[in-house]
C-alpha positions in Angstrom: 0.0 0.0 0.0 1.4 3.4 -1.0 1.7 6.3 1.4 -0.9 9.1 0.9 0.8 12.5 0.9 -2.2 14.8 0.2 -5.7 13.7 1.2 -8.7 15.9 0.4 -12.3 14.9 1.4 -15.6 16.5 0.5 -14.0 19.9 0.0 -16.4 22.8 -0.6 -15.8 26.5 -1.2 -18.4 29.1 -2.3 -17.4 32.8 -2.8 -19.8 35.5 -1.5 -20.7 37.0 -4.9 -19.8 34.1 -7.1 -20.4 30.5 -7.9 -19.5 27.4 -5.9 -15.8 27.0 -6.7 -15.4 23.5 -5.2 -18.3 21.1 -4.7 -17.4 17.9 -2.8 -13.8 17.5 -4.1 -12.1 14.2 -3.1 -8.4 13.8 -3.9 -5.5 11.4 -2.9 -1.9 12.0 -4.0 0.5 9.2 -3.2 4.2 9.5 -2.5 6.2 9.4 -5.8 3.3 10.2 -8.0 3.4 13.2 -10.3 0.3 15.2 -10.1 -1.1 17.9 -12.3 -4.2 19.9 -11.7 -5.8 20.7 -15.1 -9.1 22.2 -16.1 -10.8 25.1 -17.8 -11.0 28.7 -16.4 -13.3 28.8 -13.3 -12.9 25.0 -12.6 -11.5 25.7 -9.1 -7.8 24.9 -9.7 -6.5 28.0 -8.0 -9.1 27.8 -5.2 -8.0 24.2 -4.4 -4.3 25.1 -4.5 -4.9 28.1 -2.2 -6.7 25.8 0.3 -3.9 23.2 0.1 -1.4 25.9 0.8 -3.6 27.3 3.6 -4.0 30.7 2.0 -7.8 30.3 1.9 -10.2 28.4 4.1 -12.7 25.8 2.8 -16.4 26.1 3.7 -16.5 22.3 4.4 -14.4 19.2 4.1 -10.9 18.2 5.3 -7.4 18.4 4.0 -4.5 16.3 5.4 -0.8 16.8 4.4 1.3 13.8 5.4 -1.5 12.8 7.7 -1.5 16.2 9.5 -4.8 18.1 9.4 -4.3 21.3 7.4 -6.1 24.6 7.8 -5.1 28.3 7.9 -2.0 28.6 10.0 -1.4 24.8 10.1 1.8 23.1 10.9 1.4 21.1 7.7 2.3 24.1 5.6 6.1 23.9 6.0 5.9 20.3 4.6 4.6 21.5 1.2 8.0 22.7 -0.2 9.4 19.2 0.6 6.6 17.6 -1.4 7.1 19.8 -4.5 10.7 21.2 -4.5 11.2 24.3 -6.6 13.2 23.4 -9.7 12.5 19.7 -9.4 13.2 17.9 -12.7 10.2 16.5 -14.5 11.7 13.1 -15.1 11.7 10.2 -12.7 14.5 8.2 -11.1 16.2 7.7 -7.8 18.0 11.1 -8.1 14.8 13.0 -8.5 14.3 15.2 -5.4 10.5 14.9 -5.9 10.7 11.1 -5.3 13.3 11.2 -2.5 12.2 11.0 1.1 13.1 13.9 3.3 11.8 15.4 6.5 8.9 14.1 8.6 6.8 13.1 5.6 
């Protein structure tokens, strides 16, 4: 069984003067898996990313980063740079920092 790094359950977010940006989003990202968030304008990509990085709050649902509940001001936020290092190569292999274990996660 693979280790889940990012776990999202029933995530919802509605803006005051706008549409529902996220409606019951469920997502699991396992260690070592490359993940891309694609979709048309207005699909909720930026909203989901902002919630994962704790820059915005969800109206409902849960987010866990390496098993740690994540919310605004969460201790899980410092783990995110270790999950997606800046400048990580887009090819696999043992030397790829994106697939190498480091830190608590």
